[in-house]
N, C-alpha and C positions, 0 to 999 in steps of 0.2 A: 176748221172751215170746211163747207164741200169739198166733194173733187169739180161739182159744174160749177162753183164759185172760183176754184183755182184754175178751171179752162177758161172761165171769160177773163180772168186778174191776167191770166196770159195771151189772152187773144185779142183786148177793147183797149187794156188799159196803155200798150206803147204805142196805137198808135193813135190815142188820145193826147199823151204827151209830147207825140212827134208834132203836133196839128197844133198842140199848144204855143200861144204869143206870148205868155207865163206864166208859171205854176206857182201856188203858194201852199206852204206848208205848215205846220204849228210848232215845229222846232227843229234845231238844225240836225239832231237824229234823224229826224224822217224826211229832210231833205238829204242826208247822206246817204240812207238807205235806197231814198229814190234814183240818185245818182248810181247808186253801185247793183240795183238790180235790171233798170231802165237806163243806161248807157246811150240812149235812142234822144235823150230830152237834151234840145238844143238852146229852150227857149229858158231865160234868166228864171233860175229859183226864187220869191223870196219868204224868207219865214217871219210870221206873223203870230206869236205867240196868242194864244187865248187868252181873252183878260180876265184877271181874278173877279172882277164883278160887272154885271150889267148894267148897274144904277149910273155907272161913271163914263159911260159911253153915249154922246152924242145923239141925238136921232137928227138926220139929216136930211131934206127928203133930195132926190133925185131932178134934178132939174133936168131939162134940155141940153140948156146950156151947157151946164156941167160935162153932159156925155161930148158934146161937138168939140167944149175945149179938150177932151181925155182924147179924140178920136175914136169913140166907140161909136157905131152906127146903132140905129136905134133895131130892133131884132138879128142883131145880128150876133150878141155875148150872150151866156149865160152864166151867172154866179153858182156855182157849185158849192153847197157848203156839205161835207158828209165824205161816204167811198163810193165808189164806183159800181160795187158789188151790190 
């Protein structure tokens, strides 16, 4: 990892984790490491393993009623899959 990426991780990840209302990880190990390295996390951590096959996942359209029911307001959420750096 480059020095720039390390600096960015130390600068932006704690802020992002502190502001998050929930954090989703792909494994219990990742959740434990996040708690260890970023104790500022106050949001609940959820573990959602990567599914073994994509063809078993049903696609479901996101309806405005669903977002409203979950308390998600339009343009006020981000679904990020990947790394912050």
